[in-house]
C-alpha positions in Angstrom: 0.0 0.0 0.0 1.3 3.4 -0.9 0.2 6.2 1.4 -0.7 9.6 0.3 -2.3 10.9 3.4 -5.4 10.5 5.6 -8.9 11.5 6.2 -9.8 12.3 9.8 -13.4 12.0 10.6 -14.1 14.0 13.9 -17.0 13.9 16.4 -17.3 17.0 18.6 -19.4 17.9 21.6 -22.5 19.7 20.9 -21.7 23.5 20.4 -18.0 23.1 20.1 -17.6 22.2 16.4 -16.6 25.7 15.3 -13.9 26.0 18.0 -12.5 22.5 17.1 -12.4 23.4 13.5 -10.8 26.8 14.2 -8.1 25.1 16.3 -7.3 22.5 13.8 -7.1 25.0 11.0 -4.7 27.4 13.0 -2.4 24.5 14.0 -2.4 21.9 11.3 -1.4 24.1 8.3 -0.9 21.3 5.8 -4.5 20.2 6.3 -7.7 20.9 4.8 -10.8 21.0 7.3 -14.4 21.6 6.9 -17.6 21.1 9.0 -19.9 18.3 7.7 -23.2 16.6 8.4 -23.8 13.1 9.5 -22.4 11.1 12.3 -19.2 13.3 12.3 -18.9 17.0 12.5 -15.5 17.8 11.0 -13.5 16.2 8.3 -9.7 17.0 8.0 -7.7 15.8 5.0 -3.8 15.6 5.4 -1.7 15.0 2.4 1.5 13.4 3.6 3.3 10.1 2.9 5.0 9.8 6.4 3.0 7.5 8.8 4.7 9.3 11.9 3.4 12.6 10.7 -0.2 11.1 10.2 0.0 9.5 13.7 1.2 12.9 15.3 -1.7 14.8 13.6 -4.2 12.3 14.9 -2.7 12.5 18.5 -3.0 16.4 18.2 -6.5 16.2 17.0 -7.6 13.9 19.8 -6.3 16.3 22.4 -8.2 19.4 21.1 -10.9 20.4 23.6 -14.3 19.4 22.5 -13.2 16.3 20.5 -15.1 13.2 21.4 -13.9 10.8 18.8 -11.4 10.5 15.8 -11.6 8.0 13.0 -8.6 7.9 10.7 -8.7 6.5 7.2 -5.5 6.2 5.2 -5.5 7.2 1.5 -4.1 4.4 -0.6 -2.3 5.6 -3.8 -2.5 2.2 -5.3 -6.3 2.5 -5.7 -6.0 5.6 -7.9 -6.7 5.1 -11.7 
């Protein structure tokens, strides 16, 4: 599997989504983050081939006040056509 980055699906406490989104955007500069609807409140996309960097980004996101849960999904470059 060739890693291109990761999607982070983030669930937040009620009323804290905007603050979580702001903190991620201020701190994780190489990421693209947006509010979404559904079971998760924020999605963050990190383009990076280094698993250590992806792991440290996940650790940071989990520590942001207001975050309940984070699901990380790696982006596999081998599935591209």
